[in-house]
PAZAPA-4460 file (N, C-alpha, C; in steps of 0.05 Angstrom, whole numbers, plus 32768, in hexadecimal, padded with zeros to 4 digits):
% residues 205
    n_x    n_y    n_z   ca_x   ca_y   ca_z    c_x    c_y    c_z   seq   type   mol
   88D9   873A   87F8   88D7   8746   87DE   88BE   873C   87CC     1      M     A
   88B5   8752   87BE   889A   874D   87B4   889D   873E   8798     2      M     A
   888B   8734   878A   888D   8726   8770   8879   8733   8761     3      T     A
   887E   8735   8741   886C   8745   8731   8854   872F   8729     4      D     A
   8843   8733   8717   882C   8720   870E   8836   8708   86FF     5      S     A
   884F   870A   86FB   885B   86F1   86EA   886B   86E0   86F9     6      L     A
   886E   86E9   8714   887E   86DB   8729   889F   86DF   872E     7      G     A
   88A0   86F5   8721   88C0   86F9   8722   88C5   870F   8735     8      S     A
   88D5   870D   8747   88DF   8721   875D   88E5   873A   8752     9      D     A
   88DD   874F   8767   88E6   876B   875B   88E8   877C   8774    10      H     A
   88FB   8794   8777   88FA   87A1   878D   88E8   87B8   8796    11      P     A
   88D7   87BA   8782   88C1   87CD   8785   88A9   87CE   879E    12      Y     A
   88A7   87E4   87A8   8890   87E1   87BB   8873   87ED   87AE    13      T     A
   8863   87E2   87BC   8845   87EA   87B7   8841   8803   87AC    14      L     A
   884B   8817   87BA   884C   8836   87B3   8858   883F   879B    15      S     A
   8870   8832   8799   887D   8834   8782   886C   8829   8765    16      E     A
   8864   8815   876C   8853   8806   8753   8836   8816   874D    17      I     A
   882F   8822   8763   8815   8830   875C   881C   8850   8752    18      E     A
   8836   8854   8753   8842   8871   874B   883E   886A   872F    19      R     A
   8850   8853   8722   8858   884F   870A   8838   8847   86FC    20      A     A
   882A   883E   8708   880B   883C   8700   8803   8857   86F7    21      H     A
   8805   886A   870B   87F4   8883   8704   8805   8894   86E8    22      E     A
   8821   8891   86E6   8831   889E   86D1   8824   8891   86B8    23      I     A
   8823   8877   86BD   881E   8868   869D   87FE   8871   8695    24      I     A
   87EB   886F   86AD   87D3   8880   86A8   87CD   8895   8697    25      A     A
   87E3   88AA   86A3   87E5   88BE   8697   87ED   88BD   8678    26      R     A
   87FF   88B0   8677   8809   88AE   865A   87F5   88A9   864B    27      S     A
   87E3   8896   8655   87CC   8889   8640   87BC   88A4   8637    28      V     A
   87B7   88B4   8648   87A8   88C9   8643   87B1   88DA   8635    29      V     A
   87CE   88E2   8637   87DC   88F8   862B   87E4   88F0   860B    30      D     A
   87EA   88D4   860A   87F5   88C9   85F1   87E5   88B4   85E2    31      Y     A
   87CE   88AA   85EF   87BE   889B   85E0   87BC   887E   85E5    32      G     A
   87A8   8872   85DB   87A2   8850   85E8   87BD   883E   85DF    33      V     A
   87CD   8848   85D3   87E6   8836   85C6   87F1   8829   85E4    34      V     A
   87EF   883A   85F8   8800   8833   8615   87EC   8823   8622    35      Y     A
   87D3   881A   8618   87C3   880C   862B   87CB   87F2   8632    36      L     A
   87D9   87E3   8623   87E6   87CE   862B   87F7   87CC   8646    37      P     A
   8805   87E2   8646   8816   87EA   865F   8806   87EC   8679    38      L     A
   87EF   87FB   8671   87DF   8804   8686   87D2   87EA   868B    39      L     A
   87CB   87D9   867F   87BF   87BE   868A   87D0   87B2   869A    40      D     A
   87EC   87B0   8690   87FE   87A2   86A2   8806   87A8   86BB    41      R     A
   8803   87C5   86BB   8803   87D3   86DB   87EF   87D0   86EA    42      M     A
   87D6   87D0   86DE   87BE   87C3   86EC   87C5   87AF   86F8    43      E     A
   87CD   879B   86ED   87CF   877F   86F7   87E3   877E   870D    44      R     A
   87FA   8790   8705   880D   8790   871D   880A   879A   8735    45      E     A
   87F1   87B2   8735   87EB   87C0   874D   87DC   87AF   8759    46      V     A
   87C7   879F   874C   87B9   8788   875D   87C4   8779   8768    47      A     A
   87D9   876C   875A   87EF   8758   8761   87FC   8760   8780    48      H     A
   8805   877B   877D   8814   8784   8794   8807   8786   87AE    49      A     A
   87ED   8792   87A6   87D5   8797   87BB   87CE   877C   87CB    50      R     A
   87CE   8765   87BF   87CA   874A   87C7   87E0   8743   87D5    51      R     A
   87F4   8749   87CD   880C   873F   87DE   8811   8752   87F8    52      Q     A
   8807   8767   87FA   880A   8776   8811   87F6   8771   8822    53      V     A
   87DD   8769   8817   87C9   8764   882A   87CA   8748   8835    54      E     A
   87D4   8734   8821   87DA   871D   882D   87EE   871E   8842    55      G     A
   8804   8729   8845   8814   872E   8859   8807   8735   8871    56      S     A
   87F7   8748   886D   87E7   8753   8888   87D1   873F   888F    57      A     A
   87C9   8730   8883   87B6   8719   8889   87C9   8703   8898    58      R     A
   87DE   86FD   888D   87EF   86E8   889F   87F6   86F5   88B9    59      A     A
   87F8   870E   88BD   8803   8717   88D5   87EC   8719   88E7    60      Q     A
   87D3   871F   88DC   87B6   8719   88F0   87B4   86FD   88F9    61      A     A
   87BA   86EB   88E9   87B9   86D2   88EE   87C9   86CB   8906    62      V     A
   87E1   86D5   8901   87F3   86CE   891A   87ED   86D8   8930    63      L     A
   87E5   86F7   892E   87DD   86FD   8943   87C4   86F0   8959    64      G     A
   87B4   86E5   8947   879C   86D3   8956   87A8   86BB   8962    65      R     A
   87B5   86AD   8954   87C7   8696   8963   87D1   869D   897A    66      V     A
   87E4   86B3   897A   87ED   86BC   8992   87DD   86C0   89AD    67      R     A
   87C5   86CE   89A5   87B3   86D7   89BA   87A6   86BD   89C1    68      E     A
   87A0   86A7   89B2   8792   8690   89BC   87A8   8681   89CB    69      Q     A
   87C2   867E   89BE   87D1   866B   89CE   87D8   867C   89F0    70      Q     A
   87D8   8699   89EF   87DD   86A4   8A08   87C7   86A3   8A19    71      A     A
   87AE   86A0   8A10   8794   869D   8A22   8794   867C   8A29    72      R     A
   87A1   866A   8A21   87A2   8650   8A24   87BD   8646   8A33    73      R     A
   87C8   865A   8A38   87E4   8659   8A4D   87FA   864C   8A39    74      G     A
   87FA   864A   8A20   880E   863F   8A12   8821   8652   8A13    75      R     A
   8837   8646   8A04   884E   8658   89FD   884B   8669   89E6    76      V     A
   884B   8684   89E5   8844   8699   89D1   8859   8698   89BB    77      V     A
   884F   8691   89A4   885D   8691   898C   8871   86AA   8988    78      M     A
   8887   86A6   8984   8899   86BC   8980   8895   86C6   8966    79      R     A
   8890   86E6   8965   888B   86F2   894E   88A5   86F7   893B    80      K     A
   889F   86E8   8922   88B7   86E9   890F   88BF   8705   8907    81      P     A
   88D5   870A   8902   88E6   8723   88FF   88D9   872B   88DE    82      P     A
   88D1   8747   88E1   88C9   874B   88C8   88E1   8756   88B2    83      L     A
   88D8   8753   889A   88EA   875D   8886   88E9   8778   887E    84      A     A
   8904   8788   887C   8903   87A2   8877   88F0   87AE   8861    85      P     A
   88E7   87C3   8864   88D1   87CF   8857   88DB   87D8   883A    86      A     A
   88F9   87D8   883C   8903   87E3   881F   891B   87D5   881B    87      V     A
   891E   87C2   8808   8932   87B4   8801   893C   87BF   87E7    88      R     A
   895B   87BA   87E4   8965   87C6   87D1   8978   87AE   87C2    89      F     A
   8976   87A6   87A8   8983   8797   879C   899B   879F   878B    90      R     A
   89B4   8793   8791   89CD   87A0   8786   89D4   8791   876F    91      V     A
   89D6   879A   875C   89E2   878A   8746   89FE   8791   8742    92      D     A
   8A11   877B   8737   8A2A   877C   8738   8A33   878C   8720    93      P     A
   8A47   87A4   8724   8A4F   87B6   870F   8A62   87AA   86FD    94      A     A
   8A72   8792   8705   8A85   877F   86F7   8A7D   8764   86F3    95      Y     A
   8A7C   8756   86DD   8A77   873D   86DA   8A8B   872C   86CD    96      V     A
   8A8B   870F   86D3   8AA0   8703   86C4   8A9B   8703   86AA    97      P     A
   8AA5   86EF   8698   8AAA   86EE   867A   8A90   86E1   8672    98      A     A
   8A89   86CC   8683   8A70   86BF   8679   8A57   86CE   8677    99      D     A
   8A56   86E2   8691   8A40   86F4   868E   8A42   8709   867F   100      K     A
   8A5E   8712   8676   8A60   8729   865F   8A57   871D   8645   101      A     A
   8A5B   86FE   8642   8A52   86F6   8626   8A34   86F4   8627   102      A     A
   8A28   86F2   863B   8A07   86EC   863B   89FC   870B   8633   103      R     A
   8A0B   871F   8644   8A05   8737   863D   8A05   8743   861E   104      R     A
   8A18   8731   8613   8A14   8738   85F3   8A09   8722   85E1   105      M     A
   89FD   8713   85F1   89ED   8700   85E0   89FE   86EA   85DC   106      G     A
   8A12   86E6   85E4   8A26   86CC   85D8   8A28   86B8   85EA   107      L     A
   8A32   869F   85E4   8A3D   868C   85F6   8A5B   8692   8601   108      T     A
   8A61   8681   8616   8A7A   868A   861E   8A90   8683   8608   109      P     A
   8A8B   866A   85F8   8A9C   8662   85E4   8A9F   867B   85CE   110      D     A
   8A85   8683   85C7   8A85   8699   85B7   8A95   86AF   85BC   111      Q     A
   8A91   86B9   85D4   8A9E   86D4   85E1   8ABC   86CC   85E1   112      F     A
   8AC8   86B4   85E6   8AE2   86B1   85E2   8AEE   86AF   85CA   113      G     A
   8AE1   86A9   85B6   8AE6   86A7   8596   8AE7   86C0   858A   114      E     A
   8AD2   86DC   8594   8ACF   86F6   858B   8ADD   8707   859C   115      Y     A
   8AE8   8700   85B0   8AF0   8714   85C3   8B08   8728   85B5   116      R     A
   8B1B   871E   85AA   8B31   872D   859E   8B27   873F   8587   117      R     A
   8B0F   8737   8576   8B03   874B   8568   8AF5   875D   8575   118      R     A
   8AE8   8753   858A   8AD7   876D   8597   8AEA   8782   85A2   119      L     A
   8B00   8774   85AF   8B14   8788   85BA   8B1F   879F   85A9   120      Y     A
   8B20   8792   858B   8B2D   87A5   8573   8B16   87BB   856F   121      A     A
   8AFD   87B8   8572   8AE8   87CB   8571   8AE5   87DD   858C   122      R     A
   8AF3   87D7   85A0   8AF2   87EA   85B2   8AE2   87DF   85CD   123      G     A
   8ADA   87BF   85CE   8ACD   87B4   85DD   8AE0   87B9   85F6   124      F     A
   8ACD   87BD   8612   8ADD   87C2   862D   8AEA   87A8   8636   125      P     A
   8B01   87AB   8637   8B15   879A   8645   8B0E   8793   8667   126      V     A
   8B16   877C   866B   8B11   8776   8688   8B21   8782   869A   127      P     A
   8B18   8786   86B8   8B2A   8793   86C3   8B4A   8785   86CB   128      D     A
   8B60   8791   86C9   8B78   8781   86CB   8B7C   8773   86E4   129      E     A
   8B6C   8779   86F8   8B6E   876C   8713   8B5E   8755   8712   130      T     A
   8B44   875D   8715   8B2E   8749   871A   8B27   873A   8701   131      A     A
   8B30   8742   86EC   8B26   8733   86D0   8B07   8734   86CB   132      G     A
   8AFC   8743   86D8   8AE0   8748   86D1   8ADB   8760   86BD   133      L     A
   8AC0   875D   86B6   8AB9   8773   869F   8AA3   8788   86A8   134      Y     A
   8AA6   87A0   86A1   8A95   87B4   86AD   8A7F   87B5   869D   135      D     A
   8A63   87A8   86AA   8A4C   87AC   869A   8A43   87C3   8693   136      I     A
   8A46   87D6   869F   8A40   87F1   868F   8A4F   87F9   8678   137      E     A
   8A6A   87F1   867A   8A7A   87FE   8662   8A73   87EB   864B   138      A     A
   8A6A   87D2   864F   8A63   87C2   863B   8A47   87CD   8632   139      I     A
   8A36   87D3   863A   8A18   87E1   8632   8A1B   87F8   8622   140      D     A
   8A31   880C   862F   8A38   8824   8621   8A45   8821   8606   141      R     A
   8A5D   8808   8603   8A65   8801   85ED   8A4E   87F7   85D7   142      W     A
   8A3B   87E3   85DE   8A28   87DA   85CD   8A19   87F1   85C6   143      R     A
   8A14   8808   85D3   89FE   8816   85CB   8A0E   8828   85B7   144      M     A
   8A27   882E   85B5   8A3C   883F   85A1   8A3A   8834   858A   145      R     A
   8A30   8816   8588   8A35   8806   856D   8A1F   880E   855F   146      Q     A
   8A0B   881A   856B   89F0   881E   855B   89E8   883B   855A   147      R     A
   89F3   884E   854C   89EA   886F   854E   89CD   8873   8547   148      P     A
   89C5   885C   8537   89A6   8862   852D   8996   885C   8545   149      D     A
   89A0   884E   8556   898D   8847   856D   8991   8854   8587   150      L     A
   89AD   885B   8588   89B4   886F   85A0   89C8   8882   859A   151      Y     A
   89BB   8898   858D   89CB   88AE   8582   89D9   88BD   859A   152      P     A
   89C9   88BE   85B7   89D9   88CF   85C7   89F0   88C5   85D1   153      E     A
   89F8   88AC   85C8   8A11   889F   85D5   8A27   88A5   85BD   154      M     A
   8A20   88B3   85A9   8A3C   88B5   8594   8A48   88CC   859C   155      Q     A
   8A66   88CB   8590   8A75   88E3   8597   8A67   8902   858B   156      P     A
   8A6C   8917   859F   8A67   892B   858F   8A4B   8932   859D   157      G     A
   8A38   8920   85A7   8A1E   8929   85B7   8A21   8923   85D3   158      L     A
   8A11   8933   85E3   8A11   892C   8601   8A08   8912   8608   159      P     A
   8A1C   8904   8619   8A16   88EA   8623   8A06   88EA   8640   160      V     A
   89ED   88DE   8639   89E0   88DB   864F   89E4   88C5   8660   161      V     A
   89F0   88C9   8673   89F5   88AA   8687   89DE   88A0   8694   162      G     A
   89DD   888C   8696   89C5   887B   86A0   89C3   8882   86C0   163      P     A
   89A7   888B   86C2   89A2   8893   86DE   8993   887F   86E8   164      A     A
   8998   887F   8707   8987   8866   8711   896A   886E   8715   165      P     A
   895B   8857   870F   8939   8859   870D   892D   8846   8720   166      R     A
   8921   8853   872D   8911   883F   8745   88F6   8837   873F   167      T     A
   88EC   883A   8727   88CF   8833   8720   88CB   8831   8704   168      D     A
   88B9   881E   86FF   88B0   881C   86E3   88A8   8838   86D3   169      L     A
   889C   884A   86DF   8892   8861   86D2   88A9   8870   86CB   170      G     A
   88BD   8873   86DB   88DA   8883   86CE   88E1   8877   86B9   171      A     A
   88E3   885B   86BE   88F0   884E   86A2   88DF   8851   868A   172      R     A
   88C8   8850   868B   88B8   8856   8677   88BA   8872   8668   173      F     A
   88C2   8884   867B   88CA   88A2   8674   88E1   88A5   8665   174      A     A
   88F3   8895   866E   890B   8898   865D   890B   8889   8645   175      D     A
   88FB   8876   8642   88F5   8860   862B   88F0   8879   8611   176      A     A
   88D8   8889   861B   88CD   889F   860B   88E0   88AF   8601   177      Q     A
   88F2   88BB   8617   8905   88CC   860A   891A   88C2   85FB   178      K     A
   8921   88A9   85FE   8935   889E   85ED   8927   8899   85CD   179      A     A
   890C   8894   85CC   8900   8892   85B9   88FE   88AE   85A5   180      K     A
   88F5   88BD   85B1   88F5   88DD   85A5   890F   88E1   85A2   181      S     A
   8925   88DC   85AC   8943   88EA   85A2   8949   88D5   8587   182      M     A
   8942   88BB   8588   8949   88AC   8572   8937   88B9   855A   183      G     A
   8921   88BD   855F   8911   88C6   8545   891C   88E6   853E   184      K     A
   8927   88F5   854E   8930   890F   8546   894D   890C   8533   185      R     A
   8958   88F5   8541   8972   88F3   852D   896D   88E7   8514   186      F     A
   895B   88D0   8512   8952   88C6   84FB   8949   88DE   84E5   187      A     A
   893B   88EE   84EB   892D   8906   84DE   8947   8916   84D6   188      D     A
   8959   8916   84E4   8971   892F   84DD   8981   891C   84C5   189      A     A
   897F   8902   84CC   8991   88F4   84B8   8985   88F6   8499   190      E     A
   8968   88ED   849E   895E   88F1   8482   895E   890C   8472   191      R     A
   895A   8920   8486   895A   8939   8477   897A   893E   846D   192      T     A
   898F   8939   847C   89A9   893A   846F   89AE   8929   8453   193      R     A
   89A1   8910   8456   89A7   88FE   8440   899B   8912   8427   194      R     A
   897B   8918   8428   8970   8923   8415   897D   8939   8408   195      A     A
   8985   894B   8416   899B   8968   8410   89AF   8958   83FD   196      K     A
   89BF   8947   8408   89D7   893D   83FE   89CC   8933   83E2   197      T     A
   89B4   891D   83E2   89AA   8917   83C1   89A0   892F   83AC   198      R     A
   8996   8949   83C0   898D   8959   83B0   89AA   896E   83A1   199      S     A
   89BB   8971   83B3   89D5   897C   83A9   89E3   896D   8393   200      G     A
   89E3   8951   8395   89F0   8941   8380   89E0   8942   8365   201      D     A
   89C6   8946   8364   89B3   894E   8350   89B7   8965   8343   202      G     A
   89BC   8974   8354   89C2   8993   8349   89DE   8991   8339   203      G     A
   89EE   8986   8346   8A0E   8987   8338   8A06   8975   8319   204      R     A
   89FC   8961   831E   89F8   894D   8307   89EA   895D   82F0   205      A     A
***
């Protein structure tokens, strides 16, 4: 598994990181220099990923030279270590225990236990009756429904856009831009409705 420039593990390949770099570069050209910090970060990530790939190739070359030298000297040839698979997939759990559900809500386990009944009264997802685990996606959806100003697409009467699997940073960036645009349209519509309401009240007065 590769790491990013900050030392954290991630499942992305060099080609996926380069693709995200290209998408963000186009965003800078199309939408302006406000996205330059993202471009700078992606340039660091591309350079860091290339160093890791090249470092692995250099290590393999060193081992190859060592094996050749040992073979010429009649020593036991070093066995080639097994190669890691080219693509690795990280599987995140869909269900979590109560302490992880508390962390998802930004609460301590004790706070979660204290607030649990009030959260259930507001529609918070109850745990599975057999395993006693919480559905993490259901928690996220409940959380977004509590803030119609931030997540208008999650409100009743509007089409619900389910979370689609994303495999690269560029796709996640595109999703964020789409959500931001939908939130702005919702806010504009709300301001127009309030202005009409105030106008109507003034006319009746």
